[in-house]
C-alpha positions as CSV (number, residue, x, y, z in Angstrom):
1,X,-12.2,-1.2,-22.6
2,X,-12.1,-4.4,-24.4
3,X,-11.2,-7.8,-22.6
4,X,-10.3,-11.2,-23.8
5,X,-11.5,-14.2,-21.8
6,X,-8.7,-16.7,-20.9
7,X,-8.9,-20.2,-19.2
8,X,-5.7,-22.1,-17.6
9,X,-5.4,-25.1,-15.6
10,X,-2.7,-25.9,-13.2
11,X,-1.7,-28.0,-10.2
12,X,-0.3,-26.8,-6.8
13,X,3.1,-28.1,-8.1
14,X,3.1,-25.0,-10.6
15,X,3.4,-22.6,-7.6
16,X,6.3,-21.3,-5.9
17,X,6.9,-22.3,-2.3
18,X,6.7,-25.7,-0.5
19,X,4.0,-28.1,-0.5
20,X,1.1,-27.2,1.7
21,X,2.4,-23.8,2.5
22,X,0.7,-20.4,2.5
23,X,1.5,-17.4,0.2
24,X,2.5,-19.6,-2.8
25,X,2.6,-17.7,-6.0
26,X,1.2,-18.9,-9.5
27,X,2.0,-16.9,-12.6
28,X,-0.5,-16.8,-15.4
29,X,0.7,-17.1,-19.0
30,X,-1.1,-13.8,-20.3
31,X,-0.1,-10.2,-19.5
32,X,-2.6,-7.8,-18.1
33,X,-5.1,-9.8,-16.2
34,X,-7.9,-8.2,-14.2
35,X,-9.4,-9.3,-10.9
36,X,-13.0,-8.3,-12.2
37,X,-14.9,-11.6,-13.1
38,X,-12.0,-14.0,-12.2
39,X,-12.9,-17.4,-11.2
40,X,-10.3,-19.2,-9.2
41,X,-11.2,-22.8,-8.3
42,X,-8.7,-25.1,-6.1
43,X,-10.1,-28.6,-5.9
44,X,-13.5,-27.7,-6.6
45,X,-13.6,-24.7,-4.1
46,X,-14.2,-21.3,-5.4
47,X,-11.8,-18.9,-3.9
48,X,-12.7,-15.3,-3.0
49,X,-10.5,-12.3,-4.0
50,X,-8.7,-10.7,-1.3
51,X,-9.9,-13.2,1.1
52,X,-8.3,-16.3,-0.5
53,X,-5.9,-14.9,-2.9
54,X,-4.6,-11.8,-4.3
55,X,-3.6,-10.7,-7.9
56,X,-0.8,-8.6,-8.9
57,X,-1.9,-7.4,-12.5
58,X,1.6,-6.0,-13.3
59,X,3.3,-9.4,-12.9
60,X,0.2,-11.5,-13.8
61,X,0.8,-13.4,-10.5
62,X,-1.6,-15.0,-8.1
63,X,-0.7,-15.1,-4.4
64,X,-2.7,-17.8,-2.4
65,X,-3.5,-16.6,1.2
66,X,-4.3,-20.2,2.5
67,X,-2.4,-23.5,2.2
68,X,-1.9,-25.0,-1.2
69,X,-0.8,-28.7,-1.9
70,X,1.2,-29.8,-4.9
71,X,-1.5,-32.3,-6.0
72,X,-4.3,-29.9,-5.9
73,X,-6.2,-29.2,-9.2
74,X,-6.1,-25.4,-9.9
75,X,-8.4,-23.7,-12.7
76,X,-8.4,-20.1,-13.6
77,X,-11.1,-18.1,-15.8
78,X,-10.1,-14.6,-16.1
79,X,-10.2,-11.7,-18.5
80,X,-7.0,-9.7,-19.9
81,X,-7.1,-6.1,-21.0
82,X,-6.6,-6.3,-24.8
83,X,-6.7,-2.8,-26.5
84,X,-5.8,-4.4,-29.7
85,X,-9.0,-6.8,-29.7
86,X,-12.0,-5.8,-31.9
87,X,-14.1,-8.5,-30.5
88,X,-16.4,-7.8,-27.5
89,X,-17.4,-10.9,-25.1
90,X,-20.5,-10.5,-23.1
91,X,-21.2,-12.6,-19.8
92,X,-24.3,-14.7,-19.7
93,X,-25.7,-16.9,-16.8
94,X,-28.6,-19.3,-16.7
95,X,-30.4,-20.3,-13.8
96,X,-31.8,-23.8,-14.1
97,X,-32.8,-27.1,-12.3
98,X,-32.4,-30.6,-12.8
99,X,-35.9,-30.8,-14.8
100,X,-34.5,-28.6,-17.4
101,X,-32.0,-31.3,-18.6
102,X,-32.7,-34.2,-20.7
103,X,-32.7,-37.8,-19.2
104,X,-34.5,-39.0,-15.9
105,X,-34.1,-38.0,-12.3
106,X,-30.9,-38.9,-10.6
107,X,-29.3,-40.2,-13.9
108,X,-25.8,-39.5,-15.5
109,X,-25.1,-38.2,-18.9
110,X,-28.1,-35.9,-18.9
111,X,-27.6,-32.8,-21.3
112,X,-28.5,-29.2,-21.8
113,X,-28.0,-27.2,-25.0
114,X,-27.0,-23.7,-24.9
115,X,-28.8,-21.7,-27.4
116,X,-26.5,-18.7,-27.6
117,X,-24.5,-18.4,-30.8
118,X,-20.7,-18.0,-30.7
119,X,-20.4,-19.4,-27.2
120,X,-16.8,-19.5,-25.8
121,X,-16.6,-23.1,-24.7
122,X,-13.5,-22.6,-22.5
123,X,-15.3,-20.0,-20.5
124,X,-18.2,-22.2,-19.2
125,X,-18.5,-22.8,-15.5
126,X,-21.3,-24.7,-13.8
127,X,-22.5,-24.7,-10.2
128,X,-24.6,-27.5,-9.0
129,X,-26.3,-26.8,-5.7
130,X,-23.5,-24.6,-4.6
131,X,-20.7,-26.8,-5.7
132,X,-18.5,-25.8,-8.8
133,X,-18.1,-28.6,-11.2
134,X,-14.9,-29.4,-12.8
135,X,-14.6,-29.3,-16.7
136,X,-13.7,-32.8,-18.2
137,X,-14.6,-34.6,-14.8
138,X,-18.0,-33.5,-13.8
139,X,-19.2,-32.3,-17.3
140,X,-18.1,-32.1,-20.8
141,X,-18.8,-29.5,-23.6
142,X,-19.6,-30.2,-27.3
143,X,-18.8,-27.0,-29.3
144,X,-20.4,-28.3,-32.5
145,X,-23.9,-29.2,-30.8
146,X,-23.6,-26.5,-28.1
147,X,-24.4,-29.0,-25.5
148,X,-23.2,-29.5,-21.9
149,X,-23.2,-33.2,-20.8
150,X,-23.3,-33.9,-17.0
151,X,-21.0,-36.7,-16.2
152,X,-22.1,-36.7,-12.6
153,X,-25.6,-37.9,-11.6
154,X,-28.2,-34.7,-11.4
155,X,-31.5,-34.7,-9.7
156,X,-34.4,-32.9,-10.8
157,X,-34.6,-30.7,-7.6
158,X,-31.0,-29.6,-7.8
159,X,-30.3,-26.0,-8.7
160,X,-28.0,-25.2,-11.6
161,X,-26.1,-22.2,-12.6
162,X,-24.4,-22.2,-16.0
163,X,-22.0,-19.1,-16.8
164,X,-20.3,-18.5,-19.9
165,X,-18.8,-15.8,-22.4
166,X,-20.3,-15.4,-25.8
167,X,-19.4,-12.9,-28.6
168,X,-21.5,-9.9,-28.4
169,X,-23.3,-8.1,-31.2
170,X,-21.3,-5.1,-30.5
171,X,-18.4,-6.8,-32.0
172,X,-20.1,-5.9,-35.3
173,X,-21.4,-2.6,-36.6
174,X,-24.9,-3.8,-37.0
175,X,-27.5,-6.4,-35.6
176,X,-29.6,-9.1,-37.1
177,X,-32.6,-7.2,-36.3
178,X,-31.3,-4.1,-38.0
179,X,-30.6,-6.5,-41.1
180,X,-34.1,-7.6,-41.2
181,X,-35.6,-3.9,-40.8
182,X,-33.4,-2.3,-43.4
183,X,-34.0,-5.1,-45.9
184,X,-37.5,-5.5,-45.2
185,X,-37.5,-9.3,-44.6
186,X,-38.9,-9.2,-41.2
187,X,-42.5,-9.7,-40.0
188,X,-43.7,-8.2,-36.7
189,X,-46.1,-10.1,-34.5
190,X,-47.9,-8.4,-31.5
191,X,-49.0,-10.3,-28.4
192,X,-49.4,-13.7,-29.9
193,X,-50.9,-16.0,-27.1
194,X,-48.8,-19.1,-26.6
195,X,-51.1,-20.6,-24.0
196,X,-52.2,-20.5,-20.4
197,X,-50.0,-21.7,-17.7
198,X,-51.1,-24.5,-15.3
199,X,-48.1,-24.1,-12.5
200,X,-46.2,-27.0,-14.1
201,X,-46.0,-26.8,-18.0
202,X,-42.5,-25.2,-19.0
203,X,-42.6,-25.7,-22.8
204,X,-44.5,-23.3,-25.2
205,X,-44.2,-23.0,-28.9
206,X,-44.4,-19.8,-31.0
207,X,-46.6,-19.9,-34.4
208,X,-43.3,-19.1,-36.3
209,X,-39.5,-20.1,-36.2
210,X,-36.8,-17.7,-37.4
211,X,-37.3,-15.2,-34.6
212,X,-34.8,-12.4,-34.7
213,X,-32.4,-11.6,-31.7
214,X,-33.6,-8.5,-30.0
215,X,-37.0,-8.5,-31.3
216,X,-39.0,-10.4,-28.7
217,X,-40.7,-9.6,-25.6
218,X,-42.2,-12.4,-23.4
219,X,-45.2,-11.3,-21.0
220,X,-47.9,-12.9,-19.0
221,X,-51.3,-11.9,-17.5
222,X,-54.4,-10.7,-19.0
223,X,-54.5,-9.0,-22.4
224,X,-54.8,-5.4,-20.8
225,X,-52.5,-6.0,-17.9
226,X,-49.2,-7.6,-18.8
227,X,-45.9,-8.2,-16.9
228,X,-42.6,-8.8,-18.6
229,X,-40.7,-12.0,-18.2
230,X,-36.9,-11.9,-17.9
231,X,-34.8,-13.8,-20.5
232,X,-32.3,-16.4,-19.1
233,X,-33.9,-15.9,-15.4
234,X,-37.6,-16.7,-16.3
235,X,-37.2,-18.4,-19.6
236,X,-34.7,-19.5,-22.3
237,X,-35.7,-19.1,-26.1
238,X,-34.6,-20.9,-29.0
239,X,-34.9,-18.4,-31.8
240,X,-34.6,-20.5,-34.9
241,X,-37.1,-23.2,-33.6
242,X,-39.5,-20.6,-32.0
243,X,-39.3,-22.6,-28.7
244,X,-39.9,-21.1,-25.2
245,X,-38.8,-23.1,-22.2
246,X,-39.7,-21.5,-18.8
247,X,-37.5,-22.1,-15.8
248,X,-38.9,-22.7,-12.3
249,X,-39.0,-19.1,-11.7
250,X,-40.9,-18.5,-14.9
251,X,-43.7,-21.2,-14.0
252,X,-44.1,-19.5,-10.7
253,X,-44.7,-16.2,-12.1
254,X,-46.9,-17.3,-15.0
255,X,-49.0,-19.4,-12.6
256,X,-52.4,-19.7,-14.4
257,X,-52.2,-16.7,-16.6
258,X,-51.9,-16.5,-20.3
259,X,-48.5,-16.2,-22.1
260,X,-47.9,-13.7,-24.7
261,X,-45.0,-13.4,-27.2
262,X,-44.3,-10.1,-29.4
263,X,-41.6,-10.6,-32.0
264,X,-40.2,-10.2,-35.6
265,X,-39.5,-13.3,-37.6
266,X,-38.1,-13.7,-41.0
267,X,-39.9,-16.4,-43.3
268,X,-36.6,-16.9,-45.3
269,X,-33.8,-16.4,-43.2
270,X,-33.0,-17.6,-39.4
271,X,-31.3,-15.4,-36.9
272,X,-28.2,-17.9,-37.1
273,X,-28.0,-17.6,-40.9
274,X,-28.2,-13.8,-40.5
275,X,-25.5,-13.7,-38.1
276,X,-23.1,-15.3,-40.6
277,X,-23.4,-12.0,-42.6
278,X,-22.2,-9.7,-39.7
279,X,-18.4,-10.4,-39.8
280,X,-18.2,-10.1,-43.5
281,X,-20.5,-7.0,-43.6
282,X,-18.4,-5.4,-41.0
283,X,-15.2,-6.0,-42.8
284,X,-16.7,-4.6,-46.1
285,X,-17.9,-1.5,-44.1
286,X,-14.1,-0.8,-43.2
287,X,-13.1,-1.5,-46.8
288,X,-15.5,0.8,-48.5
289,X,-15.0,3.7,-45.9
290,X,-11.4,3.1,-45.3
291,X,-11.9,3.4,-41.6
292,X,-12.4,1.3,-38.4
293,X,-15.7,2.2,-36.6
294,X,-15.5,-0.3,-33.6
295,X,-14.5,0.1,-30.1
296,X,-11.1,1.5,-29.3
297,X,-8.0,-0.2,-30.3
298,X,-4.4,0.3,-30.7
299,X,-2.7,0.4,-34.2
300,X,0.7,1.0,-35.3
301,X,1.8,2.7,-38.6
302,X,5.2,3.1,-40.1
303,X,6.3,6.1,-42.3
304,X,9.3,7.5,-44.1
305,X,11.4,10.1,-42.3
306,X,12.4,13.1,-44.2
307,X,14.5,16.2,-43.8
308,X,15.2,18.0,-47.2
309,X,17.8,20.4,-46.0
310,X,16.7,22.9,-48.6
311,X,15.1,26.3,-47.9
312,X,11.4,26.4,-48.9
313,X,11.5,30.4,-49.7
314,X,13.6,32.9,-51.3
315,X,13.9,34.8,-47.9
316,X,17.1,34.9,-46.1
317,X,17.7,31.8,-44.2
318,X,17.6,33.5,-40.8
319,X,13.9,34.4,-41.2
320,X,12.9,31.1,-43.0
321,X,10.2,29.1,-41.2
322,X,10.1,25.4,-42.2
323,X,6.7,23.5,-42.1
324,X,6.0,21.3,-39.3
325,X,6.3,17.7,-39.8
326,X,2.9,16.1,-40.4
327,X,1.8,12.5,-40.7
328,X,-1.6,11.3,-42.1
329,X,-2.8,8.1,-40.4
330,X,-4.8,5.3,-42.0
331,X,-7.9,5.7,-39.7
332,X,-10.1,8.5,-38.4
333,X,-11.7,8.7,-35.0
334,X,-8.1,9.2,-33.1
335,X,-8.6,9.0,-29.4
336,X,-4.8,9.7,-28.5
337,X,-1.2,9.1,-29.7
338,X,0.8,6.8,-27.7
339,X,4.2,7.4,-29.1
340,X,6.2,8.7,-32.2
341,X,9.5,6.7,-32.3
342,X,12.4,6.7,-34.7
343,X,14.0,3.4,-35.7
344,X,17.5,2.8,-36.6
345,X,18.9,0.5,-39.3
346,X,18.3,-2.6,-37.2
347,X,14.8,-1.8,-36.5
348,X,15.4,-0.8,-32.9
349,X,14.1,2.4,-31.3
350,X,16.9,5.0,-31.3
351,X,15.0,8.1,-30.2
352,X,11.3,9.4,-29.7
353,X,9.3,12.6,-29.6
354,X,8.1,14.0,-26.2
355,X,4.4,13.8,-26.0
356,X,4.3,17.5,-25.3
357,X,5.4,18.0,-29.0
358,X,2.7,15.7,-30.6
359,X,-0.5,17.4,-31.6
360,X,-3.6,16.1,-33.5
361,X,-4.7,18.4,-36.4
362,X,-8.3,19.0,-35.1
363,X,-9.7,18.4,-31.6
364,X,-11.9,15.7,-32.6
365,X,-9.2,13.4,-34.3
366,X,-11.5,12.8,-37.2
367,X,-9.0,13.8,-39.9
368,X,-6.3,11.4,-38.8
369,X,-3.5,14.1,-39.2
370,X,-0.7,14.4,-36.6
371,X,1.6,17.2,-36.3
372,X,5.1,17.2,-34.8
373,X,5.6,20.7,-33.1
374,X,9.4,20.3,-32.2
375,X,12.3,18.2,-33.1
376,X,13.6,16.9,-36.3
377,X,12.6,13.7,-38.2
378,X,15.6,11.7,-39.4
379,X,15.7,10.6,-43.0
380,X,15.0,7.0,-43.7
381,X,12.6,4.6,-45.0
382,X,9.9,3.0,-42.8
383,X,11.8,4.5,-39.8
384,X,9.1,6.5,-38.1
385,X,7.0,4.3,-35.8
386,X,3.7,5.9,-34.7
387,X,1.4,4.1,-32.2
388,X,-2.1,5.4,-31.6
389,X,-5.4,4.4,-30.1
390,X,-8.6,4.8,-32.3
391,X,-12.2,4.0,-32.3
392,X,-15.6,5.0,-31.2
393,X,-17.6,4.5,-27.9
394,X,-20.5,3.8,-30.0
395,X,-20.8,2.9,-33.7
396,X,-22.2,5.9,-35.6
397,X,-25.8,5.6,-37.0
398,X,-24.7,6.0,-40.8
399,X,-22.2,3.1,-40.2
400,X,-24.8,1.0,-38.7
401,X,-27.2,1.4,-41.6
402,X,-24.3,0.9,-44.2
403,X,-23.4,-2.4,-42.4
404,X,-27.2,-3.6,-42.4
405,X,-27.6,-2.8,-46.1
406,X,-24.5,-4.7,-46.9
407,X,-25.7,-7.6,-45.1
408,X,-29.1,-7.1,-46.7
409,X,-27.6,-7.5,-50.2
410,X,-26.1,-10.8,-48.9
411,X,-29.5,-11.7,-47.7
412,X,-31.1,-11.3,-51.1
413,X,-28.4,-13.1,-53.0
414,X,-29.0,-16.1,-50.7
415,X,-32.9,-15.8,-51.3
416,X,-32.4,-15.4,-55.1
417,X,-30.4,-18.8,-55.2
418,X,-33.2,-20.6,-53.5
419,X,-35.9,-19.1,-55.5
420,X,-35.8,-21.7,-58.3
421,X,-38.5,-23.6,-56.6
422,X,-40.6,-20.7,-55.7
423,X,-44.0,-20.8,-57.5
424,X,-44.8,-17.2,-58.6
425,X,-47.5,-17.9,-61.5
426,X,-50.2,-20.6,-61.5
427,X,-53.3,-21.4,-63.2
428,X,-56.5,-23.0,-61.6
429,X,-58.9,-24.0,-64.5
430,X,-59.2,-20.9,-66.9
431,X,-58.0,-18.5,-64.2
432,X,-54.2,-17.2,-63.9
433,X,-52.8,-16.0,-60.8
434,X,-49.4,-14.1,-60.3
435,X,-47.9,-13.2,-56.8
436,X,-45.0,-11.5,-58.0
437,X,-41.8,-12.6,-59.8
438,X,-39.2,-13.3,-57.1
439,X,-35.9,-12.6,-59.1
440,X,-37.4,-9.3,-60.2
441,X,-38.3,-8.2,-57.0
442,X,-34.8,-9.2,-55.4
443,X,-33.1,-7.5,-58.2
444,X,-34.7,-4.3,-57.6
445,X,-34.3,-4.5,-53.7
446,X,-30.5,-4.9,-54.5
447,X,-30.3,-2.2,-56.9
448,X,-32.0,0.2,-54.4
449,X,-29.8,-0.9,-51.6
450,X,-26.6,-0.4,-53.8
451,X,-27.8,3.2,-54.4
452,X,-27.9,3.7,-50.6
453,X,-24.7,2.1,-49.9
454,X,-23.1,4.5,-52.6
455,X,-24.6,7.5,-50.9
456,X,-23.4,6.3,-47.4
457,X,-19.9,5.4,-48.5
458,X,-19.4,9.1,-50.1
459,X,-20.7,10.5,-46.8
460,X,-18.5,8.4,-44.3
461,X,-15.5,7.9,-46.8
462,X,-13.1,7.2,-48.3
463,X,-10.8,10.0,-48.0
464,X,-8.0,11.1,-50.5
465,X,-4.7,12.2,-49.5
466,X,-3.4,14.9,-51.8
467,X,0.4,15.8,-51.8
């Protein structure tokens, strides 16, 4: 299931009923809300589902079980079921303390930078020592610098929980780590010693920046007996800079042991830059294969209706058996057919086909062909409306490789553009040295990738419709 994060703000005056009454109803602006992960806050207090409020998903309405006054501020963070969305959002929660912020103990305007790319700013919620902070009143968010600024004063010993949604890598067909591996631009480092704990130091630096997401493991202990630290709980990592910031939990676990980091980094490309290729490469993969390979979504296609009225054989009409109507959909990976409807001249639905008479040609839905086993198709142009769900639980491995290779070609084009200042041949006295010609190597890498991309494209698609 795919969800879309939403945020809305109200006052009690937006609810039905009278000022200060119970069972007042608030209607959300979006259809198909779900109660999972819903965060409902009234005047800074977090309400509990089925204790303080209920949700009617059908009418998108919230019923407050306790008293609500007209002047009370209400904010709602929630998810809506969105089968048409191709973007997946993941939840993240950071456990911090005041010492993780900039500024001095007890000061206002202290800041914290969130390192996760593509953070959905409207989804950010902050709890300070058990009290929920109000966006715009107690803290602000800068989407450009990805920085939270605390308007309220924060002490170093206060506990802070920052929760938010961000675009997950499963929105795309490959990851930045796959790009680095398929294109050969990644360098693996094993058990690099970052330093030794002293029960207070939080900041540690890797020898290299441009660390690739999903490639790193932070451990502590002796070189032979290591324990893993958990990201966001024990530490926060800044990938592009190669910086490690331990939380209070991480400092406690590390104690006076050694700290080790295993990771893959790219000398020429940061993870942030690699992420910019993912959306383009995913779209290019769809275009080359003429298919969609992501999570299940709903699509609608329109076809011309036909009914020739002429016999197809020279047999007597009484024994003639006409071919069953059949439609070929644009996409493969068909999960189910939602409806087959017939439109009148105004575009309104005039009739439809019962689901019992709609059949996929093939059990796996991979050929994208739909057969109508009963009823007739009215003549017309674009008068047949076919709604269906298609997509995959997991992106096929060959599709992942294709997307990574397309991204890899973008990487090498970028590297080639910056190679004008790379020194490949130099002389020292009467000796000459050559360390490889960047352009020649890049061109060969791109040629090899093009060959593999062509092989994968022929394997995955495109399809030809022959009539």
